[in-house]
N, C-alpha and C positions, 0 to 999 in steps of 0.2 A: 617733257614740254620742249617745243621746237622754238628758239627766239633768235630774231634777226636784228642786227645793228645796221643803221643805213645813216648816209650823210654825206656831204662833199668831202674831198680830199683835205685832210688837216682839221676837221671837226671835232676830232677827240672820240670818234666811235670805237675805235679800236682799244684806246685805253679803257672806255666804259664797258665794252664787251669783256675785257679781262677783269675787270673789277666785280662785274656781276658774276661771272664765273667762279670768283674766288668766294664770293659771299654766299652762293648756292652750294658750293663744296663744303664750306665750313659749316653749313646747316645741315650736312648730312646727305646732299643729293648727288648723286653720280653725274657729274657734268662733264661734257666733252666740249672743249672751246677750239672752234676752228675758223676759217677764213675762206674768203674768194676774191678772186681765183685761186684756187689751191685747196689744201685740205686733205688730198689724197695723193698719192705718188705721181699718177698720171696727170692729175691737175696741177700741181705744183711745176710739173715740167712745161705746161701750157702758159702758165703764170709768167714765166720769164718772156716769152714771146709777146704777152700783153702789156706788161708793166714797163718795160725797158725800151729804150730807143726813141725815135723821132715821134713827135706827137700824131702826125699823119701816116705813121708807118703802114697802118692798115686801113682800108675803106671800112665804113662802118658796117656792112654786111658781112665782110669777113671776120671782122672783130666779133659780131655778134656769134657767129658760128663756132669761133674759137672759145667764147666765154661758155656757149652752152654745151659744148663738148667737155669742158673742164667741169661744168655743173653737174653734168650726168654722171662722169666718173665719181665726183665728190660724193653725190647722192647714194650712188649704188654701193660704194667701198666705205664709207663712214657714216653718213647721216641715217640712212636706214638701218644699218645693222646696230648703231648707238640706240635709236628709238625703239628698236625691236626688243632690245633687252631691258627696256625701261630706264634708259639714261636720258637725263634732259641735254640738248644741244644748243649751244649758243654759236651763232656764226657771225662774223665780220663781213657783211655784206651777203646778199642772196639775189634772187632773180629781180626784185625791185631795182637794183642799180642797173640792170640790163633794161628795164622798162624806162628808166631817166637816161641812162648815157646813149644808149643805140636807139631806144625807141621814141625819144622826145627831142635830145639835144643834138646827138652826132648827127641824127638823120632821122626822118619820119618814119620808123620801122615798127610802131607799136604793134600793129597787127601781126607783122612776123614774129615779132617778140613773143606775143601771146600764143600764136600757134605752134611754135617750137616748144615754148614751155608745156602746153597741152600735152604734146606728142612724145616728148623725151623727159619732162622732170615731174610734173603731175602732183608736187605738194607746195603747200606754202606755210610759212611760220605761223603759230598761233598768235605770236605778238611780235611786232616790229616797233623797234625803238629809233625813231628819227631824231639823231643829234642835230639840232639846227643851230648854226652859228653864221655870223657875218662873214661872208666869203673874203675879206680883205684879211680879217684875223686868220681865217683858215689858210688862205694861201700863202700868208708869212709864215704859218706853221710849218705847213709842208715843205716850203723852200729851205727854211731853216734846218730842218730834219736831215737833209742832205741824202745822200746814195744814189743807186742807179734807178729805183724805183719810182721815178719822177715823170713818167710819160704823160700822165694827163694834167699834172701841174703845168707842165710846158705850155698847155694850151691856153692859159692866160686867165685874167681876173674875169674878163667878160663871160668866158666858158663857165667859171664856177658860179657866177651869179645866176646863169641860166639852169645851172643844175640845180642850185638851191630852189629856184621857182619850181623846177618839175619835181622835186621830191615833195614840195608843199602841196603842190597840186595832187600828187598820188596819195599824201595821207589824207586829202579831203576826199578823195575818190574811196578809199578804203577806211572809214573812219572806226569800224569794229576791231581792226586788226592794228592801225597804227596807233603809236602815242608819240606827239612831238614833245620833245624835251629840250629846254632852253641849254645850249651848250656854253654859255657864257659863265665866267666864275672858274672857282678852283675846280681840281678833278672830285675833292670830297663834295663839294656842293652839286655838281652835275650828278654824282654817284648817289647822292641822298634823294635827288628827283627822281632818278630812274628807280631806285629801291621802292619809293612812296607809290609810283605808279604802277609798278608791278604788284605791289599788294594790294 
């Protein structure tokens, strides 16, 4: 099974991806936990270009091409081989992030996002969990985390609000695949919501 977690920065999706991967592994399922951008050697190198530096470091078009290159390497070298041997893959972000960030919020590039995805990626998760959280809470979490991977957080609260709206619209567009999870409350409470929805 191929599962993705999506959401705005600081929503808790990375934590919940780790929690679900541990739960599935404990149940005896070979589970590969990965992330985007990243997940393979080449994609991790591209990640540094994308998540560090000034918020306007790249144009939306250049940003999309970098994300797509990283995703192609990720799919080729990690996701396809894992699925082919029967493992489950859980990824912290996948193509839906490009649909929202570059396709809707950073620029109106949705058609280009879909065409690049069709030509170079070609797969979708079987299930996508959208961890939905108030942008003010999520942004405060992201800023408190610190570190150098804060490029998107530096774009501010209005940017995070538009991202949240974009993700919710995408969930409504693909209701068979998406499950919207309330991201408020404790890690345990959110993890229980994810497990209940997956079951």
